[in-house]
C-alpha positions in Angstrom: 36.4 81.8 267.6 34.0 84.8 266.6 34.0 83.7 262.8 31.8 81.4 261.2 34.6 79.0 259.7 36.2 78.6 263.4 33.1 77.4 264.6 32.0 75.0 262.1 35.5 73.3 262.4 34.9 73.3 266.1 31.6 71.8 265.6 33.3 69.4 263.2 35.9 68.3 265.6 33.6 67.5 268.2 31.5 65.4 265.8 34.6 63.6 264.9 35.6 63.2 268.7 32.4 61.6 269.2 32.2 59.1 266.2 36.0 58.1 266.9 34.7 57.1 270.8 31.5 55.4 269.2 33.8 53.4 266.6 36.3 52.3 269.4 33.3 51.1 271.7 31.9 49.2 269.0 35.2 47.6 268.1 35.5 46.5 271.6 32.1 45.1 272.2 32.8 43.0 268.8 35.7 41.4 270.4 33.8 40.8 273.6 31.5 39.3 271.8 34.0 37.1 269.8 35.5 36.0 273.1 32.5 35.1 274.7 31.3 32.7 272.0 34.5 31.0 272.0 34.4 30.6 275.6 30.7 28.8 275.1 32.1 26.6 272.6 35.1 25.7 275.5 33.0 25.3 278.4 30.7 22.8 276.2 33.4 21.1 275.1 35.0 20.6 278.5 31.7 19.6 280.0 31.5 16.8 277.3 34.8 15.6 277.8 34.1 15.7 281.9 31.3 13.6 281.5 33.0 11.3 279.1 35.8 10.5 282.0 32.8 9.9 284.6 31.2 7.3 282.1 34.6 5.8 281.8 34.9 5.0 285.4 31.5 3.8 285.6 32.2 1.6 282.8 35.5 0.1 284.0 33.6 -0.5 287.3 31.0 -2.8 285.5 33.6 -5.0 284.3 33.7 -6.8 287.4 30.1 -6.0 288.7 27.8 -9.1 288.8 25.8 -9.7 285.6 27.8 -7.6 283.6 30.4 -9.0 281.0 33.6 -7.5 279.8 32.5 -8.1 276.2 29.7 -5.7 276.7 31.7 -2.6 278.4 34.8 -3.0 276.4 34.0 -1.3 273.7 32.0 1.5 275.1 34.7 2.1 277.6 37.2 2.4 274.5 34.6 4.7 272.9 34.3 7.0 275.9 38.3 7.1 276.4 38.5 7.9 272.7 36.0 10.7 273.2 37.7 12.2 276.2 41.4 12.2 274.3 39.8 13.9 271.1 37.6 16.4 273.5 40.7 17.2 275.6 43.1 17.7 272.8 40.5 20.2 271.0 40.3 22.1 274.1 44.2 22.4 274.5 44.2 23.7 271.0 41.4 26.3 271.4 42.4 27.4 275.0 43.3 31.2 275.4 44.9 31.0 279.0 48.6 29.6 279.3 47.2 27.7 282.8 44.3 26.2 280.8 46.6 24.7 278.3 49.0 23.7 280.9 45.9 21.8 283.1 45.0 20.1 279.6 48.2 18.7 279.0 48.2 17.2 282.5 44.8 15.7 281.8 45.6 14.3 278.5 48.5 12.5 280.3 45.9 11.2 283.2 43.8 10.0 280.3 46.6 7.9 278.5 47.4 6.4 282.2 44.0 5.5 282.4 44.1 3.7 278.9 47.1 1.6 280.3 45.1 1.0 283.7 41.7 -0.2 281.6 43.9 -2.5 279.6 45.5 -4.1 282.5 41.8 -4.9 284.3 40.8 -6.6 281.1 43.7 -8.7 280.9 43.0 -9.7 284.6 39.2 -10.6 283.5 40.4 -12.7 280.8 43.0 -14.3 282.7 39.9 -15.3 285.2 41.4 -13.0 288.0 38.5 -10.9 288.9 39.9 -9.9 292.3 43.2 -8.4 290.7 40.9 -6.6 288.1 38.8 -5.1 290.9 41.8 -3.7 292.7 42.8 -2.0 289.5 39.7 -0.7 288.6 38.6 0.7 291.9 41.9 2.0 292.8 44.3 3.1 290.3 41.4 3.6 287.4 38.9 5.2 289.7 42.2 7.9 291.0 42.9 8.5 287.4 39.8 9.0 285.9 39.0 11.7 288.8 42.3 13.4 288.6 41.4 13.8 284.6 38.1 15.2 285.3 39.7 17.4 288.0 42.1 18.7 285.5 39.3 19.4 282.8 37.4 21.5 285.1 40.5 23.5 286.2 41.1 24.6 282.6 37.6 25.6 282.3 37.9 27.7 285.1 41.1 29.4 284.3 39.7 30.2 280.8 36.6 31.9 282.5 39.1 34.1 284.6 41.1 35.0 281.5 37.7 36.0 279.9 36.8 37.8 282.9 40.4 39.6 282.9 40.1 40.4 279.0 36.5 42.0 279.4 37.3 44.3 282.3 40.3 45.7 280.3 38.2 46.1 277.0 35.3 47.8 279.4 37.9 50.2 280.9 39.3 51.3 277.5 35.4 51.9 276.7 35.3 54.1 279.7 38.2 56.0 279.0 37.2 56.6 275.3 33.9 57.8 276.1 34.7 59.9 279.1 37.7 61.6 277.1 35.3 62.3 273.9 32.5 63.7 276.4 34.9 65.9 278.1 36.0 67.1 274.8 32.9 67.6 273.3 31.5 69.4 276.5 34.5 71.8 275.9 33.8 72.5 272.4 29.9 73.1 273.0 31.1 75.8 275.9 33.7 77.2 273.6 30.9 77.6 270.8 28.1 79.1 273.4 30.9 81.9 274.6 31.9 82.3 270.8 28.3 82.8 269.7 28.1 85.3 272.5 31.3 87.3 271.9 31.1 90.6 269.9 32.4 90.2 266.2 35.4 92.5 265.8 35.2 94.7 262.8 39.1 95.6 262.6 42.2 95.4 264.2 43.4 98.0 266.7 46.9 98.6 267.7 47.7 99.7 270.9 50.3 102.2 270.8 53.6 102.2 273.0 53.6 105.0 275.6 56.8 106.6 276.7 57.3 109.1 279.5 58.9 112.2 278.3 61.0 111.9 281.7 63.2 109.3 280.2 66.9 110.8 279.6 68.6 111.2 276.0 65.6 111.7 274.0 66.4 112.9 270.3 62.8 114.4 270.0 62.3 116.2 273.1 65.8 117.8 272.4 64.7 118.6 269.2 61.3 120.4 270.7 63.7 122.0 273.0 66.2 123.2 270.6 63.1 124.6 268.5 61.9 126.4 271.4 65.4 128.3 272.2 66.2 129.2 268.8 62.9 130.3 267.5 61.2 131.9 270.7 60.8 135.6 270.3 58.6 137.9 272.6 56.7 138.7 269.7 56.0 134.8 268.9 55.2 133.9 272.0 52.8 130.9 272.2 49.5 131.2 274.0 49.0 128.7 277.1 48.3 125.4 275.9 45.1 123.9 277.6 45.1 120.8 279.5 44.0 117.5 277.9 41.3 117.4 280.3 40.0 120.8 278.9 40.5 119.7 275.4 38.3 116.6 276.0 35.6 119.1 277.6 35.5 121.0 274.5 35.2 117.9 272.4 36.9 119.7 269.4 35.7 117.7 266.1 38.7 115.8 264.6 39.5 116.4 261.1 37.4 114.6 258.7 38.1 111.6 256.7 37.6 113.5 253.6 40.2 116.1 254.2 42.8 113.2 254.7 41.9 111.7 251.7 42.2 114.9 250.0 45.8 115.7 251.6 46.9 112.1 250.5 45.8 112.7 246.9 47.8 116.1 246.8 50.9 114.0 248.3 50.7 111.5 245.5 50.9 114.6 242.8 54.1 115.8 244.5 57.0 116.3 242.0 59.6 118.2 244.2 60.7 119.7 247.6 58.1 122.5 247.3 55.5 120.2 246.9 56.5 118.0 250.0 56.9 120.6 252.5 53.1 121.7 251.4 52.1 118.4 252.3 53.9 118.7 255.4 52.3 122.1 256.3 48.9 120.9 255.5 49.7 117.4 257.8 50.7 119.6 260.7 47.4 121.8 260.4 45.4 118.8 260.3 47.3 117.2 263.4 47.3 120.4 265.2 51.0 120.0 265.3 53.7 122.6 265.9 56.3 121.0 264.0 56.8 118.0 261.9 60.2 116.2 260.9 60.9 113.4 258.3 63.8 111.4 259.7 65.2 108.6 257.2 67.5 106.0 257.9 71.0 105.7 256.9 72.5 103.3 254.0 73.6 100.6 257.0 70.4 101.5 258.8 72.6 102.3 261.8 71.3 105.9 262.5 68.4 108.4 261.5 68.9 111.6 259.6 66.6 114.7 259.9 65.8 115.1 256.1 62.9 117.6 256.0 60.7 119.4 258.4 58.3 121.8 259.1 58.1 124.4 261.9 61.7 124.5 262.7 64.2 126.8 261.4 67.4 126.2 259.4 69.6 126.7 262.3 67.8 124.3 264.6 67.7 121.6 262.2 71.4 121.9 261.6 71.9 121.5 265.0 70.2 118.4 265.4 72.9 115.0 265.1 72.0 112.1 263.9 70.2 109.6 266.1 71.7 106.0 266.5 69.3 103.2 265.8 70.1 101.7 269.6 69.5 105.0 271.3 66.9 104.9 274.3 64.1 107.4 272.5 61.1 107.6 270.8 62.6 108.2 267.3 64.8 105.1 267.7 62.3 102.9 269.2 60.0 103.4 266.2 62.9 103.0 264.1 63.6 99.6 265.6 60.3 98.0 266.3 58.3 99.6 263.2 55.5 100.6 266.0 53.8 103.9 266.9 55.3 105.7 269.8 53.5 108.1 272.1 55.5 110.7 274.3 53.0 112.1 276.9 53.5 115.7 277.9 55.3 116.2 281.5 52.9 119.1 282.3 49.7 120.4 280.4 51.5 123.5 279.5 53.8 121.3 277.3 53.4 119.5 273.9 53.3 115.9 273.5 54.7 114.1 270.6 53.9 111.2 268.3 56.7 108.8 266.3 55.3 107.1 263.5 57.2 104.5 261.6 58.1 104.8 257.9 57.4 101.3 256.4 58.1 99.9 253.4 58.2 96.6 251.5 62.1 96.4 252.7 61.1 97.5 256.3 61.3 100.5 258.3 63.1 103.4 256.5 62.4 106.0 258.7 60.0 107.8 260.7 57.6 110.8 261.0 57.9 112.7 264.4 55.2 115.4 265.4 54.8 118.0 268.0 51.3 117.6 268.9 49.4 120.7 270.8 46.8 120.4 273.6 47.7 116.9 275.0 46.0 115.3 271.7 48.6 112.7 271.0 46.8 110.2 272.6 43.7 111.0 270.8 42.7 108.0 268.5 41.7 110.6 265.6 45.5 112.0 266.0 47.2 108.9 266.1 44.9 107.4 262.9 45.7 110.7 261.2 49.5 110.3 261.7 49.5 106.6 260.6 47.8 107.6 257.2 50.4 110.4 256.4 53.2 108.0 257.3 51.9 105.6 255.0 52.1 108.0 252.4 55.2 109.3 252.9 56.9 105.9 253.2 56.2 105.6 249.3 58.1 108.6 248.5 61.0 109.1 250.7 64.2 107.6 250.0 65.1 104.1 251.0 68.2 105.4 253.0 69.9 108.7 253.3 72.7 107.7 251.1 70.5 107.3 247.9 70.4 111.0 247.6 74.0 111.8 248.0 74.5 112.2 244.4 71.5 114.4 243.2 71.8 118.1 242.4 69.4 119.1 245.3 69.0 116.4 248.0 66.4 116.2 250.6 68.7 117.1 253.3 69.9 120.3 251.8 66.5 121.0 251.1 65.3 120.8 254.9 64.2 124.6 255.8 61.2 125.7 257.4 58.0 126.9 256.0 57.8 129.3 258.8 61.0 131.1 258.1 
């Protein structure tokens, strides 16, 4: 998160999230506005139909009122009934709620019945039977007109209720969109703030795997023990090895990068086994190692074989068996995992060890094992130098032990100690 492209991407995502939420809210508000406009038109049409039905009832009552004539009110009532029928049909076509459409269908039926009642009332008046006409107008006509008006009003209320439900659903969706966008934006802002305060990394540091030397069946430990038993003589007694704490207190300077570069340049000019042994001797000196062994994998990749070494006698190397790939030890672990392995010293008087994988484009082809003096196997400078030397060796050692079987002078035959 400390890189600039990552911060820019995160900021862009925050802007896009807020923009998407704003767009969703705008579309929701537009839909609500359209439904509200339609509801207003529906409400106006319903009120007009309701008023027309009320006026129909008044006009019918005028048929039998003193001083009023059928000829005067008949066309007015017919126009009002037609207006009510047209309005109810328009309302039924534009209604959104199913309940409203049902009420309007019943209202249309009531208006049709009211039309028949109006015809009967006029017939009674033309026949000179005003009492019969009054009975029809004030009973059947008034009831039908009121029922039709009531159903129109019920349809208007149902449509209003449907709009309220729609608007409530849209408001909930808007709240969800805005809350989600706000939470996402807040998370991204917090992430950007912490990313700005984080220290920018300058490189990748690999934490090596530390193995305890107390683990059984460890070939590197066995190699060290064999070397000590075969080569230890009274006149060659090694001085007491200082503890790791003592080394840290003296703060000895690490080998410089210039010396490592010179040694790598020297390795690039190696043309024979003698030059490779010289490289191992110089590498052991820079690593403060008492012994180095170059292990290489078999043709099948099933085990490791010691090909060349520094610091061990010919007899010692001859007694070192191949190490199976599946063995529970540092050399096999480095070969399997391709990661640096550290073997910590059991006591301050013993040497520790490093095992570095030899990595090539085809994978891990072997390992470089080093016995390190003075408890420096855990030092960053020592591990870095070992990684550099292993990377250089990986380019010149054979890919497998079987690749050199037909040569006149194999690396296995040349595995002699530069000490002897």
